[in-house]
mmCIF entry with sequence, helices, sheets and N, C-alpha, C, O atoms, coordinates in Angstrom:
data_MODEL
# 
_entry.id   MODEL 
# 
_entity.id                         1 
_entity.type                       polymer 
_entity.pdbx_number_of_molecules   1 
# 
_entity_poly.entity_id                      1 
_entity_poly.type                           'polypeptide(L)' 
_entity_poly.nstd_linkage                   no 
_entity_poly.nstd_monomer                   no 
_entity_poly.pdbx_seq_one_letter_code       MMHLERDTLLAISIAGVIPASIISFALDIEALAWALLVSAIVFAMLVDGKRYCEP 
_entity_poly.pdbx_seq_one_letter_code_can   MMHLERDTLLAISIAGVIPASIISFALDIEALAWALLVSAIVFAMLVDGKRYCEP 
_entity_poly.pdbx_strand_id                 A 
# 
loop_
_entity_poly_seq.entity_id 
_entity_poly_seq.num 
_entity_poly_seq.mon_id 
_entity_poly_seq.hetero 
1 1  MET n 
1 2  MET n 
1 3  HIS n 
1 4  LEU n 
1 5  GLU n 
1 6  ARG n 
1 7  ASP n 
1 8  THR n 
1 9  LEU n 
1 10 LEU n 
1 11 ALA n 
1 12 ILE n 
1 13 SER n 
1 14 ILE n 
1 15 ALA n 
1 16 GLY n 
1 17 VAL n 
1 18 ILE n 
1 19 PRO n 
1 20 ALA n 
1 21 SER n 
1 22 ILE n 
1 23 ILE n 
1 24 SER n 
1 25 PHE n 
1 26 ALA n 
1 27 LEU n 
1 28 ASP n 
1 29 ILE n 
1 30 GLU n 
1 31 ALA n 
1 32 LEU n 
1 33 ALA n 
1 34 TRP n 
1 35 ALA n 
1 36 LEU n 
1 37 LEU n 
1 38 VAL n 
1 39 SER n 
1 40 ALA n 
1 41 ILE n 
1 42 VAL n 
1 43 PHE n 
1 44 ALA n 
1 45 MET n 
1 46 LEU n 
1 47 VAL n 
1 48 ASP n 
1 49 GLY n 
1 50 LYS n 
1 51 ARG n 
1 52 TYR n 
1 53 CYS n 
1 54 GLU n 
1 55 PRO n 
# 
_struct_asym.id          A 
_struct_asym.entity_id   1 
# 
loop_
_struct_conf.conf_type_id 
_struct_conf.id 
_struct_conf.pdbx_PDB_helix_id 
_struct_conf.beg_label_comp_id 
_struct_conf.beg_label_asym_id 
_struct_conf.beg_label_seq_id 
_struct_conf.pdbx_beg_PDB_ins_code 
_struct_conf.end_label_comp_id 
_struct_conf.end_label_asym_id 
_struct_conf.end_label_seq_id 
_struct_conf.pdbx_end_PDB_ins_code 
_struct_conf.beg_auth_comp_id 
_struct_conf.beg_auth_asym_id 
_struct_conf.beg_auth_seq_id 
_struct_conf.end_auth_comp_id 
_struct_conf.end_auth_asym_id 
_struct_conf.end_auth_seq_id 
_struct_conf.pdbx_PDB_helix_class 
_struct_conf.details 
_struct_conf.pdbx_PDB_helix_length 
HELX_P HELX_P1 AA1 ARG A 6  ? ALA A 26 ? ARG A 6  ALA A 26 1 ? 21 
HELX_P HELX_P2 AA2 GLU A 30 ? CYS A 53 ? GLU A 30 CYS A 53 1 ? 24 
# 
_struct_conf_type.id          HELX_P 
_struct_conf_type.criteria    ? 
_struct_conf_type.reference   ? 
# 
loop_
_atom_site.group_PDB 
_atom_site.id 
_atom_site.type_symbol 
_atom_site.label_atom_id 
_atom_site.label_alt_id 
_atom_site.label_comp_id 
_atom_site.label_asym_id 
_atom_site.label_entity_id 
_atom_site.label_seq_id 
_atom_site.pdbx_PDB_ins_code 
_atom_site.Cartn_x 
_atom_site.Cartn_y 
_atom_site.Cartn_z 
_atom_site.occupancy 
_atom_site.B_iso_or_equiv 
_atom_site.pdbx_formal_charge 
_atom_site.auth_seq_id 
_atom_site.auth_comp_id 
_atom_site.auth_asym_id 
_atom_site.auth_atom_id 
_atom_site.pdbx_PDB_model_num 
ATOM 1   N N  . MET A 1 1  ? 98.993  102.623 76.379 1.00 0.00 ? 1  MET A N  1 
ATOM 2   C CA . MET A 1 1  ? 98.142  101.355 76.358 1.00 0.00 ? 1  MET A CA 1 
ATOM 3   C C  . MET A 1 1  ? 97.059  101.485 77.438 1.00 0.00 ? 1  MET A C  1 
ATOM 4   O O  . MET A 1 1  ? 97.273  101.958 78.554 1.00 0.00 ? 1  MET A O  1 
ATOM 5   N N  . MET A 1 2  ? 95.897  101.029 77.014 1.00 0.00 ? 2  MET A N  1 
ATOM 6   C CA . MET A 1 2  ? 94.827  101.092 77.938 1.00 0.00 ? 2  MET A CA 1 
ATOM 7   C C  . MET A 1 2  ? 94.988  100.071 79.132 1.00 0.00 ? 2  MET A C  1 
ATOM 8   O O  . MET A 1 2  ? 95.421  98.936  78.929 1.00 0.00 ? 2  MET A O  1 
ATOM 9   N N  . HIS A 1 3  ? 94.631  100.510 80.357 1.00 0.00 ? 3  HIS A N  1 
ATOM 10  C CA . HIS A 1 3  ? 94.801  99.645  81.460 1.00 0.00 ? 3  HIS A CA 1 
ATOM 11  C C  . HIS A 1 3  ? 93.439  99.027  81.905 1.00 0.00 ? 3  HIS A C  1 
ATOM 12  O O  . HIS A 1 3  ? 92.639  99.688  82.567 1.00 0.00 ? 3  HIS A O  1 
ATOM 13  N N  . LEU A 1 4  ? 93.217  97.843  81.554 1.00 0.00 ? 4  LEU A N  1 
ATOM 14  C CA . LEU A 1 4  ? 91.959  97.152  81.869 1.00 0.00 ? 4  LEU A CA 1 
ATOM 15  C C  . LEU A 1 4  ? 92.060  96.613  83.211 1.00 0.00 ? 4  LEU A C  1 
ATOM 16  O O  . LEU A 1 4  ? 93.142  96.300  83.707 1.00 0.00 ? 4  LEU A O  1 
ATOM 17  N N  . GLU A 1 5  ? 90.866  96.491  83.846 1.00 0.00 ? 5  GLU A N  1 
ATOM 18  C CA . GLU A 1 5  ? 90.827  95.813  85.187 1.00 0.00 ? 5  GLU A CA 1 
ATOM 19  C C  . GLU A 1 5  ? 91.029  94.333  85.041 1.00 0.00 ? 5  GLU A C  1 
ATOM 20  O O  . GLU A 1 5  ? 90.696  93.782  83.992 1.00 0.00 ? 5  GLU A O  1 
ATOM 21  N N  . ARG A 1 6  ? 91.546  93.671  86.015 1.00 0.00 ? 6  ARG A N  1 
ATOM 22  C CA . ARG A 1 6  ? 91.823  92.270  85.980 1.00 0.00 ? 6  ARG A CA 1 
ATOM 23  C C  . ARG A 1 6  ? 90.469  91.514  85.766 1.00 0.00 ? 6  ARG A C  1 
ATOM 24  O O  . ARG A 1 6  ? 90.409  90.552  84.999 1.00 0.00 ? 6  ARG A O  1 
ATOM 25  N N  . ASP A 1 7  ? 89.429  91.953  86.434 1.00 0.00 ? 7  ASP A N  1 
ATOM 26  C CA . ASP A 1 7  ? 88.161  91.305  86.279 1.00 0.00 ? 7  ASP A CA 1 
ATOM 27  C C  . ASP A 1 7  ? 87.610  91.372  84.900 1.00 0.00 ? 7  ASP A C  1 
ATOM 28  O O  . ASP A 1 7  ? 86.954  90.441  84.432 1.00 0.00 ? 7  ASP A O  1 
ATOM 29  N N  . THR A 1 8  ? 87.866  92.441  84.258 1.00 0.00 ? 8  THR A N  1 
ATOM 30  C CA . THR A 1 8  ? 87.357  92.685  82.838 1.00 0.00 ? 8  THR A CA 1 
ATOM 31  C C  . THR A 1 8  ? 88.141  91.667  81.980 1.00 0.00 ? 8  THR A C  1 
ATOM 32  O O  . THR A 1 8  ? 87.531  90.884  81.253 1.00 0.00 ? 8  THR A O  1 
ATOM 33  N N  . LEU A 1 9  ? 89.426  91.673  82.056 1.00 0.00 ? 9  LEU A N  1 
ATOM 34  C CA . LEU A 1 9  ? 90.264  90.633  81.235 1.00 0.00 ? 9  LEU A CA 1 
ATOM 35  C C  . LEU A 1 9  ? 89.753  89.281  81.479 1.00 0.00 ? 9  LEU A C  1 
ATOM 36  O O  . LEU A 1 9  ? 89.531  88.527  80.533 1.00 0.00 ? 9  LEU A O  1 
ATOM 37  N N  . LEU A 1 10 ? 89.534  88.898  82.819 1.00 0.00 ? 10 LEU A N  1 
ATOM 38  C CA . LEU A 1 10 ? 89.145  87.642  83.155 1.00 0.00 ? 10 LEU A CA 1 
ATOM 39  C C  . LEU A 1 10 ? 87.859  87.357  82.544 1.00 0.00 ? 10 LEU A C  1 
ATOM 40  O O  . LEU A 1 10 ? 87.736  86.309  81.909 1.00 0.00 ? 10 LEU A O  1 
ATOM 41  N N  . ALA A 1 11 ? 86.790  88.244  82.672 1.00 0.00 ? 11 ALA A N  1 
ATOM 42  C CA . ALA A 1 11 ? 85.493  88.039  82.088 1.00 0.00 ? 11 ALA A CA 1 
ATOM 43  C C  . ALA A 1 11 ? 85.675  87.738  80.546 1.00 0.00 ? 11 ALA A C  1 
ATOM 44  O O  . ALA A 1 11 ? 85.121  86.774  80.016 1.00 0.00 ? 11 ALA A O  1 
ATOM 45  N N  . ILE A 1 12 ? 86.470  88.603  79.871 1.00 0.00 ? 12 ILE A N  1 
ATOM 46  C CA . ILE A 1 12 ? 86.688  88.441  78.395 1.00 0.00 ? 12 ILE A CA 1 
ATOM 47  C C  . ILE A 1 12 ? 87.190  87.045  78.036 1.00 0.00 ? 12 ILE A C  1 
ATOM 48  O O  . ILE A 1 12 ? 86.698  86.360  77.140 1.00 0.00 ? 12 ILE A O  1 
ATOM 49  N N  . SER A 1 13 ? 88.214  86.684  78.816 1.00 0.00 ? 13 SER A N  1 
ATOM 50  C CA . SER A 1 13 ? 88.814  85.328  78.550 1.00 0.00 ? 13 SER A CA 1 
ATOM 51  C C  . SER A 1 13 ? 87.920  84.156  78.801 1.00 0.00 ? 13 SER A C  1 
ATOM 52  O O  . SER A 1 13 ? 87.891  83.201  78.025 1.00 0.00 ? 13 SER A O  1 
ATOM 53  N N  . ILE A 1 14 ? 87.144  84.230  79.956 1.00 0.00 ? 14 ILE A N  1 
ATOM 54  C CA . ILE A 1 14 ? 86.181  83.232  80.204 1.00 0.00 ? 14 ILE A CA 1 
ATOM 55  C C  . ILE A 1 14 ? 85.123  83.184  79.260 1.00 0.00 ? 14 ILE A C  1 
ATOM 56  O O  . ILE A 1 14 ? 84.715  82.100  78.841 1.00 0.00 ? 14 ILE A O  1 
ATOM 57  N N  . ALA A 1 15 ? 84.598  84.371  78.854 1.00 0.00 ? 15 ALA A N  1 
ATOM 58  C CA . ALA A 1 15 ? 83.519  84.434  77.815 1.00 0.00 ? 15 ALA A CA 1 
ATOM 59  C C  . ALA A 1 15 ? 83.903  83.731  76.546 1.00 0.00 ? 15 ALA A C  1 
ATOM 60  O O  . ALA A 1 15 ? 83.075  83.075  75.913 1.00 0.00 ? 15 ALA A O  1 
ATOM 61  N N  . GLY A 1 16 ? 85.222  83.872  76.149 1.00 0.00 ? 16 GLY A N  1 
ATOM 62  C CA . GLY A 1 16 ? 85.582  83.194  74.927 1.00 0.00 ? 16 GLY A CA 1 
ATOM 63  C C  . GLY A 1 16 ? 85.949  81.670  75.104 1.00 0.00 ? 16 GLY A C  1 
ATOM 64  O O  . GLY A 1 16 ? 85.725  80.858  74.207 1.00 0.00 ? 16 GLY A O  1 
ATOM 65  N N  . VAL A 1 17 ? 86.507  81.334  76.271 1.00 0.00 ? 17 VAL A N  1 
ATOM 66  C CA . VAL A 1 17 ? 86.892  79.935  76.506 1.00 0.00 ? 17 VAL A CA 1 
ATOM 67  C C  . VAL A 1 17 ? 85.809  78.971  76.709 1.00 0.00 ? 17 VAL A C  1 
ATOM 68  O O  . VAL A 1 17 ? 85.817  77.874  76.152 1.00 0.00 ? 17 VAL A O  1 
ATOM 69  N N  . ILE A 1 18 ? 84.789  79.396  77.568 1.00 0.00 ? 18 ILE A N  1 
ATOM 70  C CA . ILE A 1 18 ? 83.782  78.424  78.022 1.00 0.00 ? 18 ILE A CA 1 
ATOM 71  C C  . ILE A 1 18 ? 82.957  77.959  76.779 1.00 0.00 ? 18 ILE A C  1 
ATOM 72  O O  . ILE A 1 18 ? 82.718  76.753  76.717 1.00 0.00 ? 18 ILE A O  1 
ATOM 73  N N  . PRO A 1 19 ? 82.497  78.765  75.789 1.00 0.00 ? 19 PRO A N  1 
ATOM 74  C CA . PRO A 1 19 ? 81.805  78.246  74.709 1.00 0.00 ? 19 PRO A CA 1 
ATOM 75  C C  . PRO A 1 19 ? 82.769  77.331  73.834 1.00 0.00 ? 19 PRO A C  1 
ATOM 76  O O  . PRO A 1 19 ? 82.342  76.291  73.334 1.00 0.00 ? 19 PRO A O  1 
ATOM 77  N N  . ALA A 1 20 ? 84.007  77.729  73.677 1.00 0.00 ? 20 ALA A N  1 
ATOM 78  C CA . ALA A 1 20 ? 84.922  76.998  72.903 1.00 0.00 ? 20 ALA A CA 1 
ATOM 79  C C  . ALA A 1 20 ? 85.157  75.588  73.512 1.00 0.00 ? 20 ALA A C  1 
ATOM 80  O O  . ALA A 1 20 ? 85.189  74.597  72.782 1.00 0.00 ? 20 ALA A O  1 
ATOM 81  N N  . SER A 1 21 ? 85.318  75.511  74.825 1.00 0.00 ? 21 SER A N  1 
ATOM 82  C CA . SER A 1 21 ? 85.508  74.221  75.474 1.00 0.00 ? 21 SER A CA 1 
ATOM 83  C C  . SER A 1 21 ? 84.265  73.288  75.461 1.00 0.00 ? 21 SER A C  1 
ATOM 84  O O  . SER A 1 21 ? 84.347  72.065  75.355 1.00 0.00 ? 21 SER A O  1 
ATOM 85  N N  . ILE A 1 22 ? 83.130  73.971  75.576 1.00 0.00 ? 22 ILE A N  1 
ATOM 86  C CA . ILE A 1 22 ? 81.874  73.234  75.501 1.00 0.00 ? 22 ILE A CA 1 
ATOM 87  C C  . ILE A 1 22 ? 81.714  72.530  74.100 1.00 0.00 ? 22 ILE A C  1 
ATOM 88  O O  . ILE A 1 22 ? 81.405  71.347  73.955 1.00 0.00 ? 22 ILE A O  1 
ATOM 89  N N  . ILE A 1 23 ? 81.963  73.403  73.122 1.00 0.00 ? 23 ILE A N  1 
ATOM 90  C CA . ILE A 1 23 ? 81.912  72.900  71.650 1.00 0.00 ? 23 ILE A CA 1 
ATOM 91  C C  . ILE A 1 23 ? 82.981  71.793  71.555 1.00 0.00 ? 23 ILE A C  1 
ATOM 92  O O  . ILE A 1 23 ? 82.669  70.758  70.966 1.00 0.00 ? 23 ILE A O  1 
ATOM 93  N N  . SER A 1 24 ? 84.186  71.915  72.070 1.00 0.00 ? 24 SER A N  1 
ATOM 94  C CA . SER A 1 24 ? 85.208  70.926  71.929 1.00 0.00 ? 24 SER A CA 1 
ATOM 95  C C  . SER A 1 24 ? 84.811  69.671  72.626 1.00 0.00 ? 24 SER A C  1 
ATOM 96  O O  . SER A 1 24 ? 85.053  68.616  72.041 1.00 0.00 ? 24 SER A O  1 
ATOM 97  N N  . PHE A 1 25 ? 84.258  69.637  73.745 1.00 0.00 ? 25 PHE A N  1 
ATOM 98  C CA . PHE A 1 25 ? 83.710  68.438  74.435 1.00 0.00 ? 25 PHE A CA 1 
ATOM 99  C C  . PHE A 1 25 ? 82.612  67.824  73.655 1.00 0.00 ? 25 PHE A C  1 
ATOM 100 O O  . PHE A 1 25 ? 82.530  66.602  73.531 1.00 0.00 ? 25 PHE A O  1 
ATOM 101 N N  . ALA A 1 26 ? 81.671  68.745  73.068 1.00 0.00 ? 26 ALA A N  1 
ATOM 102 C CA . ALA A 1 26 ? 80.548  68.181  72.320 1.00 0.00 ? 26 ALA A CA 1 
ATOM 103 C C  . ALA A 1 26 ? 81.113  67.478  71.123 1.00 0.00 ? 26 ALA A C  1 
ATOM 104 O O  . ALA A 1 26 ? 80.594  66.403  70.822 1.00 0.00 ? 26 ALA A O  1 
ATOM 105 N N  . LEU A 1 27 ? 82.102  67.934  70.400 1.00 0.00 ? 27 LEU A N  1 
ATOM 106 C CA . LEU A 1 27 ? 82.708  67.427  69.335 1.00 0.00 ? 27 LEU A CA 1 
ATOM 107 C C  . LEU A 1 27 ? 83.664  66.290  69.665 1.00 0.00 ? 27 LEU A C  1 
ATOM 108 O O  . LEU A 1 27 ? 84.230  65.653  68.777 1.00 0.00 ? 27 LEU A O  1 
ATOM 109 N N  . ASP A 1 28 ? 83.835  66.045  70.988 1.00 0.00 ? 28 ASP A N  1 
ATOM 110 C CA . ASP A 1 28 ? 84.784  65.014  71.428 1.00 0.00 ? 28 ASP A CA 1 
ATOM 111 C C  . ASP A 1 28 ? 86.245  65.272  71.151 1.00 0.00 ? 28 ASP A C  1 
ATOM 112 O O  . ASP A 1 28 ? 87.038  64.381  70.847 1.00 0.00 ? 28 ASP A O  1 
ATOM 113 N N  . ILE A 1 29 ? 86.548  66.548  71.275 1.00 0.00 ? 29 ILE A N  1 
ATOM 114 C CA . ILE A 1 29 ? 87.955  66.935  71.051 1.00 0.00 ? 29 ILE A CA 1 
ATOM 115 C C  . ILE A 1 29 ? 88.539  67.259  72.513 1.00 0.00 ? 29 ILE A C  1 
ATOM 116 O O  . ILE A 1 29 ? 88.841  68.412  72.822 1.00 0.00 ? 29 ILE A O  1 
ATOM 117 N N  . GLU A 1 30 ? 88.668  66.270  73.314 1.00 0.00 ? 30 GLU A N  1 
ATOM 118 C CA . GLU A 1 30 ? 88.942  66.557  74.655 1.00 0.00 ? 30 GLU A CA 1 
ATOM 119 C C  . GLU A 1 30 ? 90.352  67.290  74.901 1.00 0.00 ? 30 GLU A C  1 
ATOM 120 O O  . GLU A 1 30 ? 90.508  68.109  75.807 1.00 0.00 ? 30 GLU A O  1 
ATOM 121 N N  . ALA A 1 31 ? 91.329  66.924  74.031 1.00 0.00 ? 31 ALA A N  1 
ATOM 122 C CA . ALA A 1 31 ? 92.675  67.573  74.196 1.00 0.00 ? 31 ALA A CA 1 
ATOM 123 C C  . ALA A 1 31 ? 92.547  69.053  73.950 1.00 0.00 ? 31 ALA A C  1 
ATOM 124 O O  . ALA A 1 31 ? 93.128  69.831  74.707 1.00 0.00 ? 31 ALA A O  1 
ATOM 125 N N  . LEU A 1 32 ? 91.810  69.502  72.924 1.00 0.00 ? 32 LEU A N  1 
ATOM 126 C CA . LEU A 1 32 ? 91.630  70.867  72.631 1.00 0.00 ? 32 LEU A CA 1 
ATOM 127 C C  . LEU A 1 32 ? 90.904  71.660  73.828 1.00 0.00 ? 32 LEU A C  1 
ATOM 128 O O  . LEU A 1 32 ? 91.275  72.761  74.233 1.00 0.00 ? 32 LEU A O  1 
ATOM 129 N N  . ALA A 1 33 ? 89.855  70.958  74.312 1.00 0.00 ? 33 ALA A N  1 
ATOM 130 C CA . ALA A 1 33 ? 89.125  71.591  75.404 1.00 0.00 ? 33 ALA A CA 1 
ATOM 131 C C  . ALA A 1 33 ? 89.944  71.752  76.722 1.00 0.00 ? 33 ALA A C  1 
ATOM 132 O O  . ALA A 1 33 ? 89.780  72.745  77.431 1.00 0.00 ? 33 ALA A O  1 
ATOM 133 N N  . TRP A 1 34 ? 90.814  70.776  77.038 1.00 0.00 ? 34 TRP A N  1 
ATOM 134 C CA . TRP A 1 34 ? 91.670  70.912  78.143 1.00 0.00 ? 34 TRP A CA 1 
ATOM 135 C C  . TRP A 1 34 ? 92.696  71.975  77.882 1.00 0.00 ? 34 TRP A C  1 
ATOM 136 O O  . TRP A 1 34 ? 93.043  72.743  78.779 1.00 0.00 ? 34 TRP A O  1 
ATOM 137 N N  . ALA A 1 35 ? 93.184  72.033  76.676 1.00 0.00 ? 35 ALA A N  1 
ATOM 138 C CA . ALA A 1 35 ? 94.213  73.024  76.416 1.00 0.00 ? 35 ALA A CA 1 
ATOM 139 C C  . ALA A 1 35 ? 93.629  74.499  76.535 1.00 0.00 ? 35 ALA A C  1 
ATOM 140 O O  . ALA A 1 35 ? 94.310  75.423  76.979 1.00 0.00 ? 35 ALA A O  1 
ATOM 141 N N  . LEU A 1 36 ? 92.417  74.638  76.139 1.00 0.00 ? 36 LEU A N  1 
ATOM 142 C CA . LEU A 1 36 ? 91.749  75.876  76.270 1.00 0.00 ? 36 LEU A CA 1 
ATOM 143 C C  . LEU A 1 36 ? 91.492  76.265  77.721 1.00 0.00 ? 36 LEU A C  1 
ATOM 144 O O  . LEU A 1 36 ? 91.668  77.415  78.123 1.00 0.00 ? 36 LEU A O  1 
ATOM 145 N N  . LEU A 1 37 ? 91.087  75.311  78.455 1.00 0.00 ? 37 LEU A N  1 
ATOM 146 C CA . LEU A 1 37 ? 90.834  75.522  79.927 1.00 0.00 ? 37 LEU A CA 1 
ATOM 147 C C  . LEU A 1 37 ? 92.108  75.878  80.668 1.00 0.00 ? 37 LEU A C  1 
ATOM 148 O O  . LEU A 1 37 ? 92.160  76.833  81.443 1.00 0.00 ? 37 LEU A O  1 
ATOM 149 N N  . VAL A 1 38 ? 93.127  75.087  80.410 1.00 0.00 ? 38 VAL A N  1 
ATOM 150 C CA . VAL A 1 38 ? 94.488  75.315  81.074 1.00 0.00 ? 38 VAL A CA 1 
ATOM 151 C C  . VAL A 1 38 ? 94.983  76.741  80.608 1.00 0.00 ? 38 VAL A C  1 
ATOM 152 O O  . VAL A 1 38 ? 95.434  77.536  81.432 1.00 0.00 ? 38 VAL A O  1 
ATOM 153 N N  . SER A 1 39 ? 94.889  77.035  79.297 1.00 0.00 ? 39 SER A N  1 
ATOM 154 C CA . SER A 1 39 ? 95.336  78.425  78.886 1.00 0.00 ? 39 SER A CA 1 
ATOM 155 C C  . SER A 1 39 ? 94.633  79.487  79.473 1.00 0.00 ? 39 SER A C  1 
ATOM 156 O O  . SER A 1 39 ? 95.236  80.529  79.728 1.00 0.00 ? 39 SER A O  1 
ATOM 157 N N  . ALA A 1 40 ? 93.330  79.353  79.745 1.00 0.00 ? 40 ALA A N  1 
ATOM 158 C CA . ALA A 1 40 ? 92.541  80.363  80.410 1.00 0.00 ? 40 ALA A CA 1 
ATOM 159 C C  . ALA A 1 40 ? 92.986  80.515  81.830 1.00 0.00 ? 40 ALA A C  1 
ATOM 160 O O  . ALA A 1 40 ? 93.024  81.648  82.311 1.00 0.00 ? 40 ALA A O  1 
ATOM 161 N N  . ILE A 1 41 ? 93.333  79.453  82.556 1.00 0.00 ? 41 ILE A N  1 
ATOM 162 C CA . ILE A 1 41 ? 93.760  79.482  83.938 1.00 0.00 ? 41 ILE A CA 1 
ATOM 163 C C  . ILE A 1 41 ? 95.141  80.221  84.009 1.00 0.00 ? 41 ILE A C  1 
ATOM 164 O O  . ILE A 1 41 ? 95.363  81.108  84.833 1.00 0.00 ? 41 ILE A O  1 
ATOM 165 N N  . VAL A 1 42 ? 96.016  79.805  83.117 1.00 0.00 ? 42 VAL A N  1 
ATOM 166 C CA . VAL A 1 42 ? 97.389  80.428  83.069 1.00 0.00 ? 42 VAL A CA 1 
ATOM 167 C C  . VAL A 1 42 ? 97.271  81.890  82.828 1.00 0.00 ? 42 VAL A C  1 
ATOM 168 O O  . VAL A 1 42 ? 97.915  82.686  83.512 1.00 0.00 ? 42 VAL A O  1 
ATOM 169 N N  . PHE A 1 43 ? 96.381  82.311  81.774 1.00 0.00 ? 43 PHE A N  1 
ATOM 170 C CA . PHE A 1 43 ? 96.196  83.708  81.462 1.00 0.00 ? 43 PHE A CA 1 
ATOM 171 C C  . PHE A 1 43 ? 95.699  84.540  82.646 1.00 0.00 ? 43 PHE A C  1 
ATOM 172 O O  . PHE A 1 43 ? 96.173  85.644  82.914 1.00 0.00 ? 43 PHE A O  1 
ATOM 173 N N  . ALA A 1 44 ? 94.706  83.944  83.351 1.00 0.00 ? 44 ALA A N  1 
ATOM 174 C CA . ALA A 1 44 ? 94.133  84.574  84.599 1.00 0.00 ? 44 ALA A CA 1 
ATOM 175 C C  . ALA A 1 44 ? 95.219  84.676  85.632 1.00 0.00 ? 44 ALA A C  1 
ATOM 176 O O  . ALA A 1 44 ? 95.270  85.698  86.317 1.00 0.00 ? 44 ALA A O  1 
ATOM 177 N N  . MET A 1 45 ? 96.130  83.671  85.814 1.00 0.00 ? 45 MET A N  1 
ATOM 178 C CA . MET A 1 45 ? 97.223  83.828  86.792 1.00 0.00 ? 45 MET A CA 1 
ATOM 179 C C  . MET A 1 45 ? 98.195  84.900  86.399 1.00 0.00 ? 45 MET A C  1 
ATOM 180 O O  . MET A 1 45 ? 98.689  85.666  87.227 1.00 0.00 ? 45 MET A O  1 
ATOM 181 N N  . LEU A 1 46 ? 98.466  84.936  85.072 1.00 0.00 ? 46 LEU A N  1 
ATOM 182 C CA . LEU A 1 46 ? 99.493  86.000  84.598 1.00 0.00 ? 46 LEU A CA 1 
ATOM 183 C C  . LEU A 1 46 ? 98.911  87.378  84.823 1.00 0.00 ? 46 LEU A C  1 
ATOM 184 O O  . LEU A 1 46 ? 99.634  88.290  85.224 1.00 0.00 ? 46 LEU A O  1 
ATOM 185 N N  . VAL A 1 47 ? 97.622  87.554  84.576 1.00 0.00 ? 47 VAL A N  1 
ATOM 186 C CA . VAL A 1 47 ? 96.964  88.923  84.730 1.00 0.00 ? 47 VAL A CA 1 
ATOM 187 C C  . VAL A 1 47 ? 97.016  89.217  86.255 1.00 0.00 ? 47 VAL A C  1 
ATOM 188 O O  . VAL A 1 47 ? 97.370  90.323  86.663 1.00 0.00 ? 47 VAL A O  1 
ATOM 189 N N  . ASP A 1 48 ? 96.675  88.261  87.046 1.00 0.00 ? 48 ASP A N  1 
ATOM 190 C CA . ASP A 1 48 ? 96.694  88.454  88.491 1.00 0.00 ? 48 ASP A CA 1 
ATOM 191 C C  . ASP A 1 48 ? 98.083  88.772  88.995 1.00 0.00 ? 48 ASP A C  1 
ATOM 192 O O  . ASP A 1 48 ? 98.206  89.716  89.776 1.00 0.00 ? 48 ASP A O  1 
ATOM 193 N N  . GLY A 1 49 ? 99.141  88.074  88.622 1.00 0.00 ? 49 GLY A N  1 
ATOM 194 C CA . GLY A 1 49 ? 100.424 88.374  88.943 1.00 0.00 ? 49 GLY A CA 1 
ATOM 195 C C  . GLY A 1 49 ? 100.916 89.694  88.556 1.00 0.00 ? 49 GLY A C  1 
ATOM 196 O O  . GLY A 1 49 ? 101.560 90.381  89.349 1.00 0.00 ? 49 GLY A O  1 
ATOM 197 N N  . LYS A 1 50 ? 100.616 90.108  87.272 1.00 0.00 ? 50 LYS A N  1 
ATOM 198 C CA . LYS A 1 50 ? 100.963 91.330  86.767 1.00 0.00 ? 50 LYS A CA 1 
ATOM 199 C C  . LYS A 1 50 ? 100.439 92.522  87.635 1.00 0.00 ? 50 LYS A C  1 
ATOM 200 O O  . LYS A 1 50 ? 101.101 93.541  87.835 1.00 0.00 ? 50 LYS A O  1 
ATOM 201 N N  . ARG A 1 51 ? 99.174  92.294  88.136 1.00 0.00 ? 51 ARG A N  1 
ATOM 202 C CA . ARG A 1 51 ? 98.532  93.297  88.964 1.00 0.00 ? 51 ARG A CA 1 
ATOM 203 C C  . ARG A 1 51 ? 99.258  93.536  90.229 1.00 0.00 ? 51 ARG A C  1 
ATOM 204 O O  . ARG A 1 51 ? 99.342  94.679  90.679 1.00 0.00 ? 51 ARG A O  1 
ATOM 205 N N  . TYR A 1 52 ? 99.817  92.459  90.862 1.00 0.00 ? 52 TYR A N  1 
ATOM 206 C CA . TYR A 1 52 ? 100.406 92.631  92.085 1.00 0.00 ? 52 TYR A CA 1 
ATOM 207 C C  . TYR A 1 52 ? 101.885 93.030  91.971 1.00 0.00 ? 52 TYR A C  1 
ATOM 208 O O  . TYR A 1 52 ? 102.468 93.537  92.929 1.00 0.00 ? 52 TYR A O  1 
ATOM 209 N N  . CYS A 1 53 ? 102.464 92.807  90.839 1.00 0.00 ? 53 CYS A N  1 
ATOM 210 C CA . CYS A 1 53 ? 103.888 93.232  90.562 1.00 0.00 ? 53 CYS A CA 1 
ATOM 211 C C  . CYS A 1 53 ? 104.083 94.658  90.256 1.00 0.00 ? 53 CYS A C  1 
ATOM 212 O O  . CYS A 1 53 ? 105.178 95.203  90.395 1.00 0.00 ? 53 CYS A O  1 
ATOM 213 N N  . GLU A 1 54 ? 103.001 95.281  89.829 1.00 0.00 ? 54 GLU A N  1 
ATOM 214 C CA . GLU A 1 54 ? 103.105 96.758  89.366 1.00 0.00 ? 54 GLU A CA 1 
ATOM 215 C C  . GLU A 1 54 ? 103.358 97.671  90.651 1.00 0.00 ? 54 GLU A C  1 
ATOM 216 O O  . GLU A 1 54 ? 102.801 97.430  91.722 1.00 0.00 ? 54 GLU A O  1 
ATOM 217 N N  . PRO A 1 55 ? 104.164 98.649  90.481 1.00 0.00 ? 55 PRO A N  1 
ATOM 218 C CA . PRO A 1 55 ? 104.444 99.539  91.646 1.00 0.00 ? 55 PRO A CA 1 
ATOM 219 C C  . PRO A 1 55 ? 103.260 100.395 91.934 1.00 0.00 ? 55 PRO A C  1 
ATOM 220 O O  . PRO A 1 55 ? 103.293 101.202 92.863 1.00 0.00 ? 55 PRO A O  1 
# 
């Protein structure tokens, strides 16, 4: 499996989530927008945690 840098994964997730959340807010789907933002934050924390747990 390819080992991507944390910053790369973070950039990819942010690049996908920001437009989606902007569109959701524009369409007044606040629940979806918040869910996307929260999932992006959780994903970033998981990636960050995995990086520090590796030997």
